[in-house]
C-alpha angles and dihedrals in degrees: 000000000000124000092250092055090052090066099049137059104263114212094205090067093063093086089055090051092051092047091052090049090055093048100042106020129220125325094243098075100101127243094342092055091047090055091048089049090058092045094049091053092047094053092069110009093168099055116125092006125121118244107297113253121174095196092056091043094052092044093053089045090057090052089051091051092050088053091048091050090050089051094052094041097054092042088054091048091051091052090046095055095039115032092187092069118098133199086260089065089056090046092051091052090052091054097043094048100041102044093066092037096054093036089055093046093050092049090048093050092041100234127161106265096165103099091204090067092064124084117267095258092052090047090053093049092048091053093045090048090050092052091044092054090057094040097054093052094045094048093047096047092048095044097046090055089061104043138037125283089244094054095044092048093050095047095044091050089066085082096097089056091050089049091053091050095046092045089054093049099043106025099025090233111173118219121193121230092248092061092048092050092049090047090056088046091054089049087055088056089055088054091058091047091056097047091089095046127094141151139203092250095061094099096050095108093171092071099027096096094048091046092051090048093050094049089046090054090048090051092051092049092049091053090048093050091065090054090048091052090051089050091051089053089051090051089051097246105159115252091237092054094060098061090043094063092041089054092048090052091050091051093051091048093049090048090057091047092049094053100034102039111036117204097033094092122040098191100147094047103054116135122217090261091050091052092048095049094043090049091052088049089054091047089060089059089049089058098039106052101047090045090050092047091051093046089057090055091062102038141027118270093232090057095048099041097081090056086074087080090073089069088072090055092048090050091050092050090049090052089051095052100035107026096031094240113180116226120229127199093264090059092054091046093048094049091047092051092048094050093048095045092049100037099051098054091041092054091046092051094048091047092050091047092053 
């Protein structure tokens, strides 16, 4: 299938959708239907995807990571200049900015945004992805408030390993031992990056277990999201539709927080600087999610997941240039390990593909 067809809803695939519905049934039939959903994806994991290209996949993944770094950087700046702001304020800005942006883009391109017009399996994955987008942010924000930055970073960065496991179970993606070894090596680099990090909450043992558990759940969900985005590409859900529904879910969640838990969101009291920084934070999300969704059209989720480790390096470099952070030897060692452990398998894969 050509690259252009990979971006649009191809009518000729509808017969295949109907046939799969007859064979496997709807996605609302409990555990049995969930198993059949996985099996039906695994039978033809390349359907509706453009020709697989590792170079394009890695390039788009780098764009996604730059957007993610931008998102984290401007959120950090907003919290620095206004200590009253919370992560929920940044989350609200992401929802409010991106719902109209992606709605407008989808209408302009002419994609199917009515979830009821997709087959049952695609509907189920869209809903799960929407809930997962909210769940990962909620788990991370709650968990990081209970444990140290170092612990939360290490635990959350297990997500590429979870992605590899889930991709193998659901999509039957095969990963060679070399890639797994280098992924563990990159995780070791993250360990060195966190040696110099600490927080005042590290000694609060009463909430440590809950914090670790919440970040662990967030890490698992984050790894699963990459598999879900790959599945949506397989089911021919346009890459602009996926961030639209995630943004809608974020808006609904923030609305509940605003009315049920007063003081978590300071929407009426934003200053001009708050609005600017939160908007730039949301713009990072606007760049990140479509680029990630497109990257997963061109390459397997298990291959791209370890590249997420570079976001830690980008964030550290941003701290150096903007917040005058001073590097220590463990930072240099950690960054070196990450680059080596990601670059070598990427070059080998691209070389083998060509």
